[in-house]
C-alpha positions as CSV (number, residue, x, y, z in Angstrom):
1,X,-74.7,36.3,146.4
2,X,-77.5,38.7,147.3
3,X,-77.0,42.5,147.5
4,X,-78.7,42.8,150.8
5,X,-80.1,40.5,153.5
6,X,-83.7,41.8,153.8
7,X,-86.6,41.7,151.4
8,X,-87.2,45.1,150.1
9,X,-83.6,46.2,149.5
10,X,-82.7,42.8,148.0
11,X,-85.7,42.5,145.7
12,X,-85.1,46.0,144.5
13,X,-81.6,44.8,143.5
14,X,-83.1,41.8,141.7
15,X,-85.4,44.1,139.8
16,X,-82.8,46.8,139.0
17,X,-79.4,45.0,138.8
18,X,-78.1,47.7,141.2
19,X,-76.8,47.5,144.8
20,X,-78.9,49.3,147.4
21,X,-76.7,52.5,147.2
22,X,-77.7,52.5,143.5
23,X,-81.4,52.1,143.7
24,X,-81.7,53.8,147.1
25,X,-84.6,51.6,148.2
26,X,-82.5,50.5,151.2
27,X,-84.3,51.5,154.5
28,X,-87.7,50.7,155.9
29,X,-89.3,54.0,154.8
30,X,-87.8,53.9,151.3
31,X,-89.7,53.4,148.1
32,X,-88.4,52.1,144.7
33,X,-87.7,55.3,142.8
34,X,-89.6,56.1,139.6
35,X,-86.4,56.8,137.7
36,X,-84.8,53.4,138.0
37,X,-85.1,50.9,135.2
38,X,-86.6,47.5,136.2
39,X,-86.4,44.2,134.5
40,X,-90.1,44.2,134.0
41,X,-89.8,47.6,132.2
42,X,-87.0,46.3,130.0
43,X,-89.0,43.2,128.9
44,X,-92.2,45.2,128.6
45,X,-90.4,47.4,126.1
46,X,-89.5,44.2,124.2
47,X,-93.2,43.3,123.8
48,X,-93.5,40.9,126.7
49,X,-96.7,40.9,128.7
50,X,-95.6,41.1,132.3
51,X,-97.1,39.9,135.6
52,X,-96.1,40.3,139.2
53,X,-97.4,38.2,142.1
54,X,-95.7,39.8,145.1
55,X,-96.4,37.9,148.4
56,X,-94.8,40.3,150.9
57,X,-95.9,43.8,151.7
58,X,-92.3,45.1,151.2
59,X,-92.5,44.6,147.5
60,X,-96.0,45.8,146.6
61,X,-97.5,49.0,145.2
62,X,-97.1,50.5,148.6
63,X,-93.4,50.7,147.8
64,X,-93.7,51.3,144.1
65,X,-92.6,47.8,142.9
66,X,-95.3,47.6,140.3
67,X,-93.2,49.5,137.7
68,X,-93.3,47.8,134.3
69,X,-96.0,45.2,135.1
70,X,-99.1,44.9,133.0
71,X,-100.7,42.9,135.8
72,X,-99.5,43.2,139.4
73,X,-101.5,41.6,142.2
74,X,-100.5,41.4,145.8
75,X,-101.0,37.9,147.1
76,X,-102.4,39.4,150.2
77,X,-102.9,37.6,153.4
78,X,-106.4,37.3,154.8
79,X,-106.3,40.5,156.9
80,X,-107.9,40.5,160.3
81,X,-110.8,42.9,160.9
82,X,-110.9,44.3,157.4
83,X,-107.4,45.6,157.4
84,X,-105.9,46.7,154.0
85,X,-102.5,46.6,152.3
86,X,-101.7,50.0,153.6
87,X,-102.9,49.5,157.1
88,X,-101.0,46.2,157.4
89,X,-97.8,48.3,157.5
90,X,-98.8,49.6,160.9
91,X,-97.4,47.9,164.0
92,X,-100.9,47.9,165.4
93,X,-101.8,45.1,162.9
94,X,-99.1,42.9,164.3
95,X,-100.5,43.5,167.8
96,X,-104.0,42.5,166.7
97,X,-102.6,39.3,165.1
98,X,-100.8,38.4,168.3
99,X,-104.0,38.8,170.3
100,X,-105.8,36.6,167.8
101,X,-103.1,33.9,168.1
102,X,-103.5,33.9,171.9
103,X,-107.3,33.5,171.6
104,X,-106.8,30.5,169.3
105,X,-104.4,28.8,171.8
106,X,-101.3,29.8,169.8
107,X,-102.5,28.1,166.6
108,X,-101.6,30.0,163.5
109,X,-103.0,30.2,160.0
110,X,-100.6,30.5,157.1
111,X,-103.1,32.8,155.3
112,X,-102.9,35.4,158.1
113,X,-99.3,35.9,157.1
114,X,-99.1,35.2,153.3
115,X,-100.7,33.2,150.6
116,X,-99.3,29.6,150.4
117,X,-97.5,28.3,147.3
118,X,-100.4,26.4,145.8
119,X,-102.5,29.5,145.8
120,X,-99.8,31.7,144.2
121,X,-98.9,29.1,141.7
122,X,-102.5,28.6,140.8
123,X,-102.8,32.3,140.1
124,X,-99.7,32.1,138.0
125,X,-101.2,29.3,135.9
126,X,-104.2,31.6,135.2
127,X,-101.9,34.3,133.9
128,X,-99.8,31.9,131.8
129,X,-102.9,30.2,130.3
130,X,-104.4,33.6,129.3
131,X,-101.1,34.7,127.7
132,X,-99.5,31.4,126.5
133,X,-99.7,32.5,122.8
134,X,-97.7,35.7,123.6
135,X,-94.2,36.3,125.0
136,X,-94.7,36.6,128.8
137,X,-92.6,37.3,131.9
138,X,-93.8,36.6,135.4
139,X,-92.4,37.4,138.8
140,X,-93.7,34.7,141.1
141,X,-93.1,35.2,144.8
142,X,-93.3,32.3,147.2
143,X,-93.0,32.8,151.0
144,X,-92.8,29.3,152.5
145,X,-89.1,29.5,153.6
146,X,-89.7,32.9,155.3
147,X,-90.7,33.2,158.9
148,X,-93.0,32.3,160.5
149,X,-91.8,28.8,159.9
150,X,-94.7,26.3,160.0
151,X,-94.5,22.6,160.8
152,X,-95.4,20.5,157.7
153,X,-97.8,18.8,157.3
154,X,-99.5,21.9,158.7
155,X,-100.5,21.7,162.4
156,X,-101.0,25.3,163.2
157,X,-97.6,25.3,165.0
158,X,-95.1,27.8,163.9
159,X,-92.4,30.3,165.1
160,X,-91.7,33.7,163.8
161,X,-89.6,36.7,164.5
162,X,-92.5,38.9,165.5
163,X,-93.2,36.9,168.7
164,X,-89.8,35.5,169.4
165,X,-86.9,37.7,168.2
166,X,-84.4,35.9,170.3
167,X,-85.3,32.2,170.6
168,X,-83.5,30.3,173.3
169,X,-80.6,28.2,171.9
170,X,-82.3,24.9,172.9
171,X,-84.9,25.6,170.2
172,X,-82.4,25.8,167.4
173,X,-82.8,22.3,166.0
174,X,-86.6,22.4,166.2
175,X,-86.7,25.8,164.4
176,X,-84.2,24.5,161.8
177,X,-86.4,21.5,161.2
178,X,-89.5,23.7,160.6
179,X,-87.5,25.8,158.2
180,X,-86.3,22.8,156.2
181,X,-89.9,21.4,156.2
182,X,-91.0,24.7,154.6
183,X,-88.4,24.4,151.9
184,X,-89.4,20.8,151.2
185,X,-93.1,21.7,151.1
186,X,-92.4,24.6,148.6
187,X,-90.2,22.3,146.5
188,X,-93.1,19.8,146.2
189,X,-95.5,22.5,145.1
190,X,-93.0,23.7,142.5
191,X,-92.7,20.2,141.3
192,X,-96.5,20.0,140.7
193,X,-96.3,23.4,138.9
194,X,-93.5,22.3,136.6
195,X,-95.4,19.0,135.9
196,X,-98.4,21.2,134.8
197,X,-96.1,23.3,132.5
198,X,-94.8,20.1,130.9
199,X,-98.4,18.8,130.4
200,X,-99.3,22.1,128.8
201,X,-96.3,22.0,126.5
202,X,-94.8,25.1,128.0
203,X,-91.8,23.8,130.0
204,X,-89.3,23.2,127.2
205,X,-89.7,26.7,125.7
206,X,-89.6,28.6,129.0
207,X,-86.7,30.0,130.9
208,X,-87.1,29.5,134.6
209,X,-84.9,31.3,137.2
210,X,-85.2,30.2,140.8
211,X,-83.5,32.5,143.3
212,X,-84.1,34.2,146.6
213,X,-83.7,37.6,148.3
214,X,-81.9,36.5,151.4
215,X,-81.0,33.6,153.7
216,X,-81.6,33.0,157.3
217,X,-79.3,32.8,160.4
218,X,-79.6,30.0,163.0
219,X,-77.0,31.1,165.5
220,X,-74.1,30.8,163.1
221,X,-72.9,34.1,164.4
222,X,-74.9,34.2,167.6
223,X,-78.1,35.6,166.1
224,X,-81.4,34.7,164.3
225,X,-83.5,35.6,161.3
226,X,-82.1,38.0,158.7
227,X,-81.4,41.7,157.9
228,X,-78.8,42.3,160.6
229,X,-75.5,40.9,159.1
230,X,-73.9,40.3,155.7
231,X,-72.4,36.9,156.6
232,X,-73.0,34.2,154.1
233,X,-75.9,32.5,156.0
234,X,-77.8,35.7,155.2
235,X,-76.7,36.5,151.7
236,X,-75.6,33.2,150.1
237,X,-78.6,32.3,148.0
238,X,-79.6,29.8,145.3
239,X,-79.5,30.9,141.7
240,X,-80.7,28.1,139.4
241,X,-81.6,28.6,135.7
242,X,-83.6,26.2,133.5
243,X,-83.1,27.2,129.9
244,X,-85.3,26.4,126.9
245,X,-84.9,22.7,126.0
246,X,-82.8,22.4,129.2
247,X,-79.7,23.7,127.4
248,X,-76.5,23.2,129.5
249,X,-78.5,21.1,132.0
250,X,-76.4,20.1,135.0
251,X,-73.6,22.6,134.4
252,X,-72.4,24.8,137.3
253,X,-71.0,28.1,136.3
254,X,-67.4,28.1,137.6
255,X,-67.1,31.7,138.5
256,X,-68.6,33.8,141.3
257,X,-72.0,35.1,140.4
258,X,-74.3,37.7,141.9
259,X,-78.0,38.3,142.2
260,X,-77.4,41.4,140.1
261,X,-76.5,39.1,137.2
262,X,-79.9,37.6,137.0
263,X,-81.8,40.6,135.6
264,X,-79.0,41.3,133.2
265,X,-79.2,37.8,131.9
266,X,-83.0,38.0,131.5
267,X,-82.7,41.3,129.6
268,X,-80.2,39.8,127.1
269,X,-82.3,36.6,126.7
270,X,-85.3,38.8,126.0
271,X,-83.5,40.6,123.2
272,X,-82.7,43.8,124.9
273,X,-79.4,45.5,125.9
274,X,-78.4,45.9,129.5
275,X,-79.3,49.4,130.7
276,X,-76.3,51.6,131.3
277,X,-76.9,52.1,135.0
278,X,-77.2,48.3,135.7
279,X,-74.2,46.7,137.3
280,X,-74.9,43.0,136.6
281,X,-73.4,41.0,133.8
282,X,-74.7,38.2,131.6
283,X,-74.3,34.9,133.5
284,X,-73.2,33.3,130.2
285,X,-70.2,34.6,128.3
286,X,-70.0,34.5,124.5
287,X,-67.7,31.4,124.7
288,X,-69.7,29.6,127.3
289,X,-70.2,26.6,125.0
290,X,-66.4,26.1,125.1
291,X,-66.4,26.4,128.8
292,X,-69.1,23.8,129.1
293,X,-67.1,21.5,126.9
294,X,-64.2,21.8,129.3
295,X,-66.4,21.4,132.4
296,X,-68.0,18.3,130.9
297,X,-64.7,16.8,129.8
298,X,-65.6,16.6,126.2
299,X,-62.4,18.3,125.3
300,X,-59.0,18.3,127.1
301,X,-58.5,21.2,129.4
302,X,-54.7,21.3,129.0
303,X,-52.3,20.2,126.3
304,X,-50.0,17.3,127.1
305,X,-46.3,17.8,127.9
306,X,-45.4,14.2,127.1
307,X,-42.5,14.4,124.6
308,X,-43.6,11.1,123.0
309,X,-46.8,12.8,121.8
310,X,-44.8,15.3,119.9
311,X,-41.8,13.3,118.8
312,X,-38.3,13.6,120.1
313,X,-36.6,17.0,120.5
314,X,-35.2,18.2,117.2
315,X,-37.6,16.2,115.0
316,X,-39.0,18.3,112.2
317,X,-42.8,18.1,111.9
318,X,-44.1,16.5,108.8
319,X,-46.7,18.1,106.5
320,X,-49.3,15.6,107.8
321,X,-48.4,16.7,111.4
322,X,-49.0,20.3,110.5
323,X,-52.4,19.5,109.0
324,X,-53.6,17.3,111.9
325,X,-52.2,19.5,114.7
326,X,-55.0,20.9,116.8
327,X,-54.8,24.4,118.2
328,X,-53.7,24.5,121.9
329,X,-56.7,24.0,124.2
330,X,-57.0,26.8,126.8
331,X,-57.1,25.8,130.4
332,X,-60.3,26.4,132.4
333,X,-58.4,29.1,134.3
334,X,-57.5,30.8,131.0
335,X,-61.2,30.6,130.0
336,X,-62.5,32.3,133.1
337,X,-59.6,34.5,134.3
338,X,-61.4,37.7,133.0
339,X,-64.7,36.8,134.7
340,X,-64.1,37.9,138.3
341,X,-67.4,39.4,139.4
342,X,-66.9,41.4,142.6
343,X,-69.9,40.8,144.9
344,X,-71.0,43.9,146.8
345,X,-73.7,43.8,149.5
346,X,-75.1,46.7,151.6
347,X,-77.4,47.0,154.5
348,X,-79.2,49.8,156.4
349,X,-81.6,47.9,158.7
350,X,-82.6,48.5,162.3
351,X,-79.5,50.6,163.0
352,X,-77.1,48.2,161.4
353,X,-75.3,50.0,158.5
354,X,-73.1,47.4,156.8
355,X,-71.3,46.8,153.5
356,X,-69.2,44.0,152.2
357,X,-67.1,43.1,149.2
358,X,-66.2,39.6,148.1
359,X,-63.4,38.9,145.6
360,X,-60.4,36.6,145.0
361,X,-61.5,34.2,147.9
362,X,-61.7,37.0,150.5
363,X,-64.5,38.9,152.0
364,X,-64.3,42.2,153.8
365,X,-67.1,43.5,155.9
366,X,-67.5,47.0,157.4
367,X,-70.1,47.9,160.1
368,X,-71.0,51.2,161.7
369,X,-69.6,51.9,165.2
370,X,-72.0,51.0,168.0
371,X,-74.3,49.0,165.7
372,X,-77.1,47.1,167.6
373,X,-75.9,43.7,166.4
374,X,-72.5,44.3,168.1
375,X,-70.5,43.6,164.9
376,X,-66.8,44.7,164.7
377,X,-66.2,47.8,162.6
378,X,-64.0,45.8,160.2
379,X,-63.7,42.1,159.5
380,X,-61.7,40.2,156.8
381,X,-62.2,36.6,156.0
382,X,-60.4,34.1,153.8
383,X,-63.7,32.5,152.7
384,X,-61.9,30.0,150.5
385,X,-60.4,28.4,153.7
386,X,-63.0,29.6,156.2
387,X,-66.4,29.5,154.5
388,X,-68.2,29.8,157.8
389,X,-66.6,33.2,158.4
390,X,-65.5,32.2,161.9
């Protein structure tokens, strides 16, 4: 679960293992403070060479996201009329882009919005190749699933929030299809990149974490896009880890996990301690091997209560029985009962000031009175029984 549902606040949480109220990079004018500790700084201190390839203006030098990176290069779009990173923040740039789109008959170019996955991954290959004999860390930022959503294979047709903030309901399926096509397209490009890593002998020794900053809404609660609610369609995100030599491959962690846990896990894997002000935990507990055994069924999860297995009541155990008796195997519930990770999320975006807490199968959401989205001041959901929060 992400700590926010828009890019800058959520990526700041991914970098700092803190919720927005902790890192304070939570509104449109906010910058990432100098005094926070980022995962890139932690790994840099451990001797890693660090690279950042941001692909969205919200997480660039303009907002101080380059902290701890030896090499940090905005994968900038091909700005119209000589615009620059700083000028692209101006609303006037979006106006110019809309005019250009009209002049081209509504046909869009991906590069006018962001750099496509093959370009970003190509730049990533160059960094890895130059540093493959060193310990390295790279933040690779792909934008395909973000609006505007383009039809794939690319036709120049796409839809985005800037020109259609409230699409008519009859376009829902078409927009969903474009979104899914973007994900499939990105997945294929990642597949090519991982094939390259395998061919270069890098894949088995590398930890890869695939995650996101937010989800998207397609009328699940009557709205579109992201940043305006803390319902699961906007903050339930993937978190997939590929460990060296594919350790624990195919295992699903059985407890609730948070975006905040990813940087803490990376810090520990990198040989560091988790900074005191971070709020995430290692995704893998010290006894995770035992938990994997239970999950995979390689050991019994519970001891039998069949009397025939232990002899009749009153029978005295023999010496052989005492030698052979195995210690009681803990249940999965006993193994994970201390691992409840309360998921917090916070939002201050376009007048919607929101917070949520998720624990024990329930989710409580609070919203400011009179918020533009029209959310109730308080909502409580049994997400175990009602995952759609309806």
